[in-house]
Backbone as a ProteinNet text record, in pm:
[ID]
protein_1_A
[PRIMARY]
MKLPLFWEHFLEPHFDFSLFYENLNTFVGSLDRIIPQRNSIFKVFEYMQPQDVRCVLFGEDPYPRISSACGVAFWDLEINSWDDKTNGNSLKNILKALLVSKGKANYSTPITHCREIAKKEKFYTPPDLFTHWLNQGILLVNTSLTFSGNKDKKKHMDFWLEFHKALIRALNIREQSPFYILWGNKAGKWEKIILETIDNPGKVFKQGHPTFIHQFLDKTDETYSPFNEIINKTRLNWI
[TERTIARY]
9374.2	9512.1	9606.2	9635.4	9728.5	9807.2	9942	10012.3	9922.2	9969.1	9909.1	9972.1	9917.5	9972.3	10110.2	10130.4	10255	10359.9	10341.8	10445.9	10471.2	10364.8	10374.4	10460.2	10448.3	10510.4	10659.4	10681.6	10818.1	10885.8	10817.4	10900.5	10885.7	10827.7	10800.1	10933	11021.9	11152.5	11229.7	11195.3	11276	11192.8	11064.9	10983.4	10869.3	10845.9	10748.9	10614.3	10523.1	10384.3	10302.1	10339.2	10249.7	10176	10244.5	10179.5	10176.9	10241.4	10257.6	10124.7	10021.7	9893.7	9824.6	9836	9776	9844.8	9970.2	10040.6	10011.9	9996.4	9954.4	9826.3	9736.3	9590.5	9586.3	9668.7	9673.1	9741.5	9861.3	9913.2	9831.8	9764.7	9667.3	9557.3	9507.2	9403.9	9422.2	9555.5	9597.6	9609.2	9589	9602.7	9482.3	9472.9	9342.7	9315.8	9398.9	9373.3	9489	9465.7	9562.7	9564.8	9672.8	9708	9809.4	9769.1	9657	9542.7	9439.8	9317	9385.9	9317.8	9368.6	9388.4	9294.6	9307.2	9397.9	9471.1	9577	9706.9	9725	9857	9961.6	9916.3	10009.6	9979.7	9915.4	9874.8	9979.1	10101.6	10208.4	10245.7	10227.4	10275.5	10168.7	10059.5	9967.1	10017.2	10094.6	10136.5	10247.5	10307.5	10417.2	10440.9	10478.2	10534.2	10672.4	10729	10856.3	10966.5	10944.1	11047	11060.4	10955.4	10958.7	11011.7	11059.9	11115.7	11250.9	11270	11410.4	11473.1	11383.5	11428.4	11357.2	11392.8	11314.3	11354.8	11247.9	11248.6	11192.8	11273.8	11225.5	11209.8	11095.1	11060.8	11069.1	10985	10973.9	10834.6	10743.2	10614.7	10507.1	10397.6	10286	10240	10174.4	10125.9	10034.4	10037.7	9956.8	9813.4	9765.7	9629	9564.5	9441.6	9387.1	9343.1	9312.6	9285.1	9390.6	9513.2	9622.3	9705.7	9716	9784.7	9716.6	9806.1	9728.2	9803.4	9912.5	9984.8	10101	10126.7	10241.4	10321.8	10452.9	10534.4	10513.6	10508.2	10510.4	10379.9	10311.5	10184	10072.1	10044.1	9937.5	9806.9	9695.8	9570.2	9504.3	9539	9473.6	9532	9645.2	9698.2	9693.1	9606.8	9597.1	9652	9709.8	9766.4	9875.7	9998.3	10104	10045.5	9936.9	9874.4	9807.5	9775.6	9712.5	9779.4	9719.5	9797.3	9829.4	9956	10000.2	10011.6	9987	10006.9	10141.9	10231	10376.9	10453.6	10574.6	10685.8	10732.3	10704.6	10772.2	10744.9	10626.3	10589	10641.2	10635	10703.8	10845.8	10916.5	11055.3	11094	11016.7	11039.7	11031.4	10920.5	10902.5	11023.1	11062.2	11182.1	11292.8	11319.3	11440.3	11445	11329.7	11303.4	11328.4	11283.3	11303.3	11462.2	11510	11657.6	11751.9	11696.3	11787.4	11764.4	11660.2	11629.3	11681	11745	11785.6	11678.7	11567.5	11448.6	11436.7	11515	11495.2	11626.7	11648.5	11760.8	11716.2	11795.4	11761	11691.3	11704.9	11644.5	11502	11465.4	11351.8	11225.5	11134.5	11032.5	10932.6	10845.8	10786.5	10665.5	10628.5	10507.1	10567.8	10698.6	10739.7	10764.7	10799.4	10816.7	10683.7	10582.5	10436.9	10410.5	10445.8	10424.5	10509.2	10628.1	10711.8	10672.3	10622.7	10558.5	10422	10346.4	10241.9	10283.5	10364.3	10409.1	10484.2	10568.8	10633.8	10554.5	10421	10324.3	10393.2	10449.5	10501	10389.1	10427.2	10307.9	10250.6	10114.8	10046.6	10106.9	10095.2	10149.4	10094.7	9966.2	9925.3	9979.8	9988.5	10056.4	10191.5	10265.1	10403.7	10430.8	10365.6	10385.4	10340.4	10249.4	10193	10310.6	10359	10468.9	10591.8	10633.2	10743.8	10700.8	10585.1	10548.6	10544.5	10507.9	10493	10633.3	10734.2	10872.6	10940.5	10866.1	10924	10999.4	10951.9	10992	10904	10949.2	10865.3	10856.1	10780.3	10766.6	10718.8	10789.6	10757.8	10823.1	10740	10780.7	10857.5	10955.5	11011.5	10913.6	10803.6	10689.3	10575.7	10514.2	10383.7	10265.5	10279.9	10158.6	10202	10093.9	10126.8	9996	10038.1	9926.7	9931.3	10063.3	10086.8	10223.2	10294.4	10442.4	10489.4	10414.9	10474.7	10491.7	10423.1	10438.5	10532	10608.7	10683.3	10788.4	10852.9	10950.5	10877.5	10756.9	10681.1	10652.7	10622.9	10585.8	10700.5	10811.1	10935.8	10984.1	10974.1	11033.3	10936.7	10812	10714.9	10751.8	10785.8	10804.7	10951	11030.7	11168.7	11202.6	11148.2	11181.6	11124.8	10998.9	10946	11032.1	11074.6	11174.8	11297.2	11360.4	11479.1	11456.3	11337.2	11314.5	11274.3	11210.6	11191.6	11324.3	11419.5	11548.9	11623.5	11636.1	11699.3	11645.2	11521.6	11463.4	11475.3	11486.4	11493.9	11644.2	11731.2	11866.8	11942.3	11865.5	11924.6	11882.9	11792	11757.5	11872.3	11861.4	11983.9	12039.2	11963	12007.6	11933.2	12003.8	11944.2	11895.1	11798.9	11754.2	11839.3	11811.7	11867	11798.5	11844.7	11786.8	11818.3	11706.4	11701	11652.6	11737.7	11699.1	11694.8	11558.7	11543.3	11496.8	11590	11557.8	11647.9	11650.9	11736.9	11696.6	11559.7	11498.2	11534.2	11518.5	11533.8	11702	11776.9	11907.7	11967.1	11888	11928.1	11920.5	11846.9	11828.5	11965.3	12043.8	12165.3	12251.5	12278.9	12347.4	12289.2	12164.2	12096.8	12105.5	12090.3	12098.8	12229.2	12342	12475.1	12510.2	12442.7	12470	12453	12364.8	12330.2	12333.9	12343.9	12339.7	12460.4	12447.4	12571.5	12658.4	12617.3	12690.3	12665.3	12754.7	12719.8	12693.2	12719.1	12703.2	12550.3	12475.5	12326.6	12242.8	12326.1	12237.8	12269.7	12158.8	12168.6	12097.3	12178.1	12120.2	12106.7	11990.3	11962	11872.7	11887.3	11789.4	11652	11551.6	11418.1	11370.7	11282.4	11237.9	11156.7	11113.2	11043.9	11135.3	11267.7	11366.3	11436.4	11423.7	11478.9	11630.5	11687.2	11824.9	11896.4	11820.4	11869.8	11870.2	11747.9	11726.6	11807	11803.6	11890	12013.9	12094.2	12215.4	12216.4	12212.8	12216.7	12331.9	12452.5	12591.4	12604.5	12522.2	12541.6	12397.4	12355.5	12204.5	12161.6	12254.1	12218.6	12222.9	12249.4	12242.9	12107.7	12094	11966.1	11996.1	11936.4	11956.2	11924.6	11830.4	11801	11899.7	12011.5	12106.3	12170.1	12216.4	12287.2	12194.3	12066.4	11965.4	11931.8	11906.9	11874.3	11978.6	12106.1	12235.4	12270.2	12241	12267.8	12172.5	12049	11933.1	11886.7	11900.3	11864.1	11712.9	11642.3	11494.5	11447.9	11324.7	11283.3	11193.8	11248.7	11195.2	11108.6	11111.2	11011.9	10998.7
10601.8	10656.1	10561.1	10485.4	10372.2	10383.7	10335.7	10327.7	10229.5	10242.2	10144.9	10011.4	9901.5	9779.8	9732.6	9787.6	9756	9826.1	9932.4	10018.4	9952.8	9900.4	9837	9707	9631.8	9508.6	9541.4	9655.3	9703.2	9740.3	9793.1	9868.7	9766.2	9668.8	9568.2	9519.7	9470.2	9423.2	9528.1	9650.8	9768.2	9848.8	9826.3	9893.2	9817.3	9837.3	9751.1	9844	9772.6	9832.5	9781.9	9693.9	9644.2	9736.8	9849.3	9939	10081.9	10085.6	10222.5	10296.6	10224	10295.1	10330	10244.4	10274.1	10401.5	10409.4	10522.5	10648.9	10632.3	10748.9	10789.2	10707.7	10755.2	10820.6	10773.4	10847.6	10981.6	10988.6	11125.2	11222.8	11184.5	11268.9	11319.4	11208.5	11239.2	11338	11340.1	11435.7	11594.8	11620.2	11738.2	11811	11938.6	12018.4	12022.9	12005.9	11995	11907	11868.8	11778	11824	11853.8	11885	11795.2	11746	11734.4	11653.3	11638.5	11547.3	11406.5	11348.6	11213.1	11118.8	11112.4	11032.9	11072.2	11189.3	11227.6	11222	11171.3	11183.7	11107.1	10984.4	10905.3	10909.9	11019.9	11031.1	11006.8	11056.2	11066.5	10920	10829.6	10685.1	10613.5	10672	10617.2	10627.6	10714.4	10757.7	10658.9	10572.3	10491.6	10375.9	10271.4	10152.3	10173.5	10120.8	10145	10129.7	10021.8	9996.1	10111.7	10193	10289.2	10419.7	10428	10543.8	10571.5	10690.5	10724.2	10830.6	10917.6	11039.5	11057.7	11102.3	11143.6	11283.4	11365.3	11515.9	11548.3	11560.3	11597.8	11739.2	11788.3	11918.6	11918.5	12010	12023.2	11975.6	12077.7	12047.7	12060.2	12005.3	12021.8	12193.9	12221.2	12361.7	12372.5	12504.7	12519	12534	12498.8	12526.9	12401.4	12367.8	12228.2	12242	12368.2	12377.8	12364.8	12376.1	12361.6	12223.8	12184.7	12047.5	11927	11850.6	11737.1	11607.7	11597	11495.6	11467.7	11572.8	11563.1	11684.4	11676.4	11791.3	11896.4	12024.6	12140.2	12155.6	12060.2	12071	12143	12256.1	12348.9	12326.7	12278.5	12249.5	12378.2	12488.4	12606.2	12680.2	12632.6	12693.7	12599.9	12644.5	12576.5	12648.1	12761.5	12841.3	12923.1	12935.7	13027.5	13164.5	13209.9	13344.2	13354.8	13239.3	13241.3	13289.9	13368.2	13424	13320.1	13319.9	13214.7	13271.6	13190.8	13239	13239.4	13164.9	13143.8	13164.5	13157.2	13180.1	13054.9	12934.2	12817.1	12793.3	12793	12771.8	12867.1	13018.4	13118.6	13094.4	13058.1	13041.5	12907.4	12808.2	12694.5	12728.1	12795.8	12840.2	12936	13009.3	13093.4	13013.7	12934.7	12840.7	12747.6	12699.5	12629.8	12705.7	12821.5	12913.4	12957.5	12992	13013.6	12898.6	12780.8	12666.8	12649.2	12702.5	12704.4	12830.3	12922.1	13041.5	13124.6	13133.9	13206.8	13322.4	13316.7	13422.5	13422.5	13516.3	13513	13558.7	13565	13598.8	13721.5	13826.7	13949.8	13958.7	13855.1	13867	13864.3	13969.7	13979.8	13856	13830	13706.7	13732.6	13844.6	13883.8	13848.4	13879.1	13840.8	13698.7	13615.4	13481.4	13413.8	13465.5	13408.4	13424.6	13543.8	13573.5	13477.2	13456.9	13371	13221.6	13172.2	13054	13022.6	13131.7	13123.6	13131.9	13207	13214.7	13087.5	13033.7	12911.8	12781.5	12796.3	12697.2	12581.5	12634.6	12536.4	12483.5	12364.8	12293.5	12385.4	12373.4	12419.1	12374	12433.1	12361.6	12224.6	12189.7	12048	11961.7	11996.1	11910.3	11900.1	12000.6	11985.5	11877.6	11889.6	11799.4	11634.6	11639.8	11498.4	11461.6	11540.1	11509.5	11459.9	11510.8	11472.3	11337.2	11320.4	11189.5	11091.2	11115	11005.2	10956.1	11037.6	10987.6	10916.5	10900.5	10846.7	10924.7	11051.3	11148.9	11153	11095.4	11106.7	11222.2	11293	11419	11420.2	11419.8	11390.8	11464.7	11522.8	11603.9	11524.3	11590.1	11518.8	11511.2	11577	11576.5	11568.7	11436.3	11406.2	11490.2	11535.2	11610.1	11738	11823.5	11953	12003.8	12056.1	12098.5	12253.3	12309.2	12445.3	12466.8	12587.7	12612.9	12567	12569.6	12530.9	12371.7	12306.6	12155.4	12094	12176.8	12127.8	12017.6	12055.6	11948.1	11813.7	11828.9	11705.8	11623.2	11680.6	11616.8	11550.8	11622.9	11552.4	11449.1	11463	11333.5	11217.1	11244.3	11125.3	11059.5	11121.4	11070.7	11015.7	11053.1	11004.1	10864.8	10776.9	10632	10576.2	10624.3	10610.6	10629.7	10754	10797.4	10723.3	10688.6	10614.6	10477.1	10420.7	10284.4	10321.6	10420.3	10449.5	10465.8	10538.3	10568.1	10437.6	10369.8	10243.6	10139.6	10117.6	10031.7	10069.1	10189.5	10246.1	10232.9	10248.2	10256.8	10119.2	10001.3	9879	9802.8	9875.2	9809.1	9802.3	9734	9718.4	9858.1	9965.3	10093.6	10187.5	10273.3	10361.8	10494.2	10569	10682.5	10805.2	10901.5	11038.6	11080.8	11184	11264.3	11405.5	11481.9	11617.3	11670	11753.2	11793.7	11944.2	12002.2	12133	12187.9	12258.3	12323.2	12257.7	12322.6	12270	12140.2	12133.3	11992.9	11869.2	11895	11797.2	11766.3	11868.5	11851.9	11767	11748	11662.6	11514.8	11476.4	11349.7	11304.3	11398.6	11354.2	11248.9	11251.6	11162.4	11016.8	11021.7	10890.2	10833.5	10915.4	10874.9	10807.3	10874.8	10843	10711.3	10676.3	10540.4	10419.6	10428.9	10315	10335.5	10473.4	10497.4	10441.6	10421.9	10360.7	10453.9	10591.1	10706.3	10838.2	10884.9	11017.7	11135.3	11120.7	11219.2	11223.5	11133.8	11125	11223.4	11274.4	11371.8	11518.4	11600.7	11732.9	11813.4	11916.1	11992.8	12133.3	12202.3	12351.3	12397.6	12534.8	12607.2	12595.6	12618.9	12589.9	12688.2	12655.3	12750.4	12860.8	12854.8	12969.6	13086.5	13081.3	13190.1	13191.1	13288.9	13320	13324.8	13391.9	13406.3	13275.3	13171.2	13042.9	12946.3	12972.9	12877	12929.1	13033.3	13082.2	13156.8	13231.7	13302.5	13436.8	13532.9	13667.1	13717.6	13643.4	13681.8	13603.3	13523.2	13435.7	13423.9	13523.4	13524.3	13426.6	13343.8	13237	13106.4	13108.9	12986.6	12925.4	12801.1	12736.4	12599.1	12554.7	12424.1	12321.1	12346.5	12249.6	12238.1	12321.4	12286.4	12147.9	12143.7	12010	11903.1	11915.2	11811.6	11758.7	11849.4	11795.1	11719.6	11775.5	11703.3	11576.2	11562.7	11430.7	11331.8	11361.6	11276	11223.2	11306.5	11275.8	11274	11331.3	11341.2	11461.3	11451.3	11572.7	11657	11767.3	11837.3	11948	11981.5	12085.4	12050.1
10579.6	10627.8	10644.4	10522.8	10522	10383.5	10378.1	10258.8	10165.1	10044.7	9941.3	9986.2	9972.4	10004.7	9935.9	9813.1	9760.8	9818.9	9876	9955.3	10085.8	10155.5	10275.4	10261.9	10167.1	10143.5	10119.6	10045.5	10012.9	10140.2	10228.2	10348.4	10478.9	10457.3	10576	10638.3	10550.7	10612.8	10673	10669.2	10726.1	10823.6	10838.8	10920.1	10976.8	11107.4	11192.1	11185.2	11099.9	11080.7	11198.9	11279.1	11373.4	11453.9	11502.8	11588.8	11516.6	11396.8	11339.2	11302.8	11249.5	11209	11337.6	11443.1	11567.9	11633.2	11608	11679.7	11593.7	11452	11370.2	11407.2	11424	11467.6	11599.8	11699.4	11820.1	11805.8	11733.5	11705.8	11639.1	11523.4	11463.1	11551.1	11613.8	11711.6	11827.3	11846.2	11969.9	11923.7	11806.2	11738.8	11709.8	11729.7	11711.6	11561.5	11463.7	11332.7	11263	11145.4	11077	10919.2	10873.6	10725.6	10672.2	10558.9	10468	10539.6	10472.7	10526.6	10530.8	10621.5	10663.6	10534.5	10442.7	10329.7	10219.7	10256.5	10153.9	10220.1	10335.6	10409.6	10316.2	10269	10183.5	10028.9	9986.9	9863.8	9755.1	9778	9677.6	9646.6	9741.5	9719.6	9637.5	9596.2	9507.4	9358.8	9331.7	9203.1	9127.9	9223.8	9150.6	9243.4	9187.3	9249.8	9312.1	9405.8	9465.9	9362.5	9273.7	9181.3	9057.6	9054.5	8952.9	9008.4	9134.6	9189.4	9133	9066.1	9010.9	9078.4	9150.4	9226.4	9328	9448.9	9561.4	9593.7	9578.8	9606.3	9751.3	9845.9	9970.3	9997.3	10036.5	10093.3	10241.2	10294.8	10461.5	10507.9	10507.4	10571.2	10457.4	10470.4	10381.9	10390.2	10291.3	10281.7	10402.1	10476.6	10609.2	10582.9	10469.2	10445.3	10388.2	10431.8	10399.9	10249	10195.6	10066.4	9965.1	10022	9941	9949.4	10064.1	10087.3	10026.6	9953.3	9873.5	9892.4	9989.6	10020.2	9904.3	9824.9	9731	9749.6	9779.4	9818.2	9699.9	9741.8	9670.1	9565.1	9565.2	9475.1	9549.7	9504.7	9574.4	9514.1	9560.7	9500.4	9459.5	9522.8	9491.9	9359.6	9315.7	9208.1	9083	8993.8	8863.2	8736.1	8748.2	8651.8	8707.3	8625.5	8678.7	8707	8653.5	8685	8816.5	8866	9006.1	9107.2	9194	9313.9	9415.5	9455.5	9564.7	9694.7	9797.6	9929.4	9973.9	9908.1	9936	9813.7	9832.3	9726.4	9645.1	9695.7	9648.2	9497.2	9468.2	9325.5	9231.8	9280.8	9196.2	9171.6	9276.5	9267.5	9187.8	9206.6	9129	8968	8941.4	8800.5	8750.5	8836.5	8793.4	8766	8863.7	8853.7	8718.3	8688.7	8567.1	8451.9	8459.3	8323.7	8324.5	8425	8439.6	8368.1	8410.2	8363.5	8211.9	8150.1	8010.6	7931.1	8014.1	7953.3	7914.8	7963.7	7942.6	8039.9	8150.7	8264.2	8346.8	8437.5	8528.1	8654.8	8752.6	8890.6	8907.6	8826.8	8834.1	8766.5	8681.4	8596.2	8707.1	8683.1	8776.7	8750.8	8868	8848.5	8759.6	8739.6	8638.3	8493.4	8481.6	8334.7	8328.8	8426.6	8437.8	8385.6	8444.1	8401.7	8281	8221.4	8085.5	7984.3	8032.6	7956.4	7956.7	8072.3	8086.3	7992.2	7975.7	7890.2	7759.9	7719	7574.1	7533.7	7623	7601.6	7604.5	7651.8	7672.5	7776.5	7881.7	7972.8	8030.2	8107.5	8173.9	8286.1	8310.7	8425.4	8550.9	8660.7	8775.9	8804.6	8795.3	8813.9	8711	8596.6	8484.3	8501.9	8576.1	8585.4	8691.9	8812.2	8906.5	8866.9	8790.2	8728	8641.6	8571.2	8469.4	8554	8651.9	8740.5	8796.3	8866.6	8921.6	8826.8	8700.5	8592.8	8550.2	8592	8559	8672.9	8775.1	8901.9	8985	8991.8	9088.7	9209.1	9324.1	9444.7	9513.6	9529	9581.7	9722.5	9817.2	9964.9	10054.3	10172.9	10268.5	10379.3	10451	10563.3	10675.8	10669.7	10771.9	10672.9	10684.4	10602.1	10651.5	10770.3	10837.8	10894	10927.2	10974.7	11066.8	11173.9	11256.1	11296.7	11276.5	11323	11335.6	11342.4	11343	11476.3	11576.9	11706.2	11724.4	11637.6	11634.9	11534.8	11462.8	11336.8	11391.4	11498.6	11533.6	11581.5	11641.8	11686	11568.6	11450	11324.5	11268.4	11267.1	11205.7	11282.3	11421.4	11499.1	11468.2	11463.6	11437.8	11306.8	11217.3	11074.9	11038.5	11142.8	11116.1	11082.4	11163.9	11147.1	11013.5	10982.9	10847.6	10734.6	10744.1	10632.9	10628.1	10754.7	10746.8	10680.1	10700.7	10651	10490	10452	10306.2	10238.4	10295	10227.9	10216.4	10320.5	10320.1	10210.4	10211.1	10112.6	9978.7	9941.8	9814.9	9781.2	9874.8	9844.5	9805.4	9873.2	9860.6	9732.5	9654.8	9527.9	9434.5	9321	9228.6	9203	9186.1	9169	9255.3	9335.5	9422.4	9346.1	9402.6	9327.2	9346.1	9282.7	9320.8	9423.7	9507.3	9604.5	9608	9610.8	9611.5	9730.1	9814.3	9952.1	9948.3	9957.3	9953.2	10089.7	10145.8	10281.2	10392.6	10505.2	10611.1	10672	10682.9	10732.1	10645.5	10495.5	10411.8	10416.5	10428	10439.6	10531.8	10646.7	10752.6	10713.8	10615.3	10560.2	10483.9	10456.1	10380.1	10450.9	10576.6	10643.9	10636.1	10662.5	10650.8	10513.2	10408	10266.3	10229.1	10295.7	10241.3	10314.4	10410.7	10485.9	10383.3	10290	10206.6	10058.3	10009.3	9874.5	9797.1	9673.2	9599.3	9540.2	9543.3	9484.7	9549.1	9632.4	9693.2	9599.8	9483	9378.4	9348	9385.1	9368.2	9456.8	9535.9	9643.9	9613.5	9605.1	9567.3	9676.9	9752.9	9858.5	9802.1	9847.4	9804.1	9906.2	9919.9	10012	9969.9	10046.1	10023.7	9917.8	9822.1	9718.7	9771.9	9898.6	9964.9	9953.4	9969.9	9976.3	9849.1	9763	9644.3	9663.1	9773.1	9775.5	9816.5	9873.1	9912.1	9783.6	9702.6	9596.6	9469.9	9442.9	9332.5	9387.7	9285.9	9326.1	9277.9	9355.3	9315.3	9257.2	9290	9235.9	9100.2	9078.4	8948.4	8890.9	8814.1	8769.8	8681.1	8626.8	8552.2	8627.6	8746.5	8820.4	8854.5	8835	8876.1	8935.5	9037.4	9091.6	8987	8894.2	8800.5	8707.9	8668.8	8583.9	8613.1	8731.9	8775.5	8779.8	8830.8	8845.7	8709.4	8607.3	8485.8	8420.5	8422.4	8360.9	8429.2	8554.7	8620.8	8629.7	8650.7	8657	8524.6	8422.6	8299.9	8290.6	8363.1	8376.8	8297.5	8246.9	8189.3	8278.8	8330	8447.2	8380.2	8263.5	8214.8	8067.9
[MASK]
+++++++++++++++++++++++++++++++++++++++++++++++++++++++++++++++++++++++++++++++++++++++++++++++++++++++++++++++++++++++++++++++++++++++++++++++++++++++++++++++++++++++++++++++++++++++++++++++++++++++++++++++++++++++++++++++++++++++++++++++

């Protein structure tokens, strides 16, 4: 239940690790359950070195199922194909938003049709999509790296606040700061912290959480997708 050493060294000038892991163990130990599993809490940081981060995508909380949460925001371990039944809406709406950005669907396209399009167009499977994002330096991280129940959400967010402040500050003072994508109200609260040190405010994108289709897409503009601007500005290959 520790960060990879190269991330520790990167964050040490901005974050006091002397008691952090002890406090984390105490915090986790005080809970009836912890999601994801302890050895996966920092999993996303194993995928890239700090200098390789080109974009940070902030979600909110880990999936509330031990079988789904893997330490990478939005990656559901239960879902290996777009045809698999999901317990939530995030992955379905992310798929639709990607298809809309490519002109393959619109707001009204049924998810069953979206799945057929993804198969026909040979889109990445969900695991391959997230691996594809990570390999480009897209850090997929939640505002709370842990979850124990809906009643404890604020407790988790408060615990991780200082860690995220240090993460944002350290990434922003590199020669070139990353882009930030903030999905959901909790992630949106990080905007003020990001703007304190980022070199260009235009690198920050805010959007509703993909759980809610009416917040993530736009019923009044059926061809709108948050990925339109994200793809155009980040110059990363999102699909």
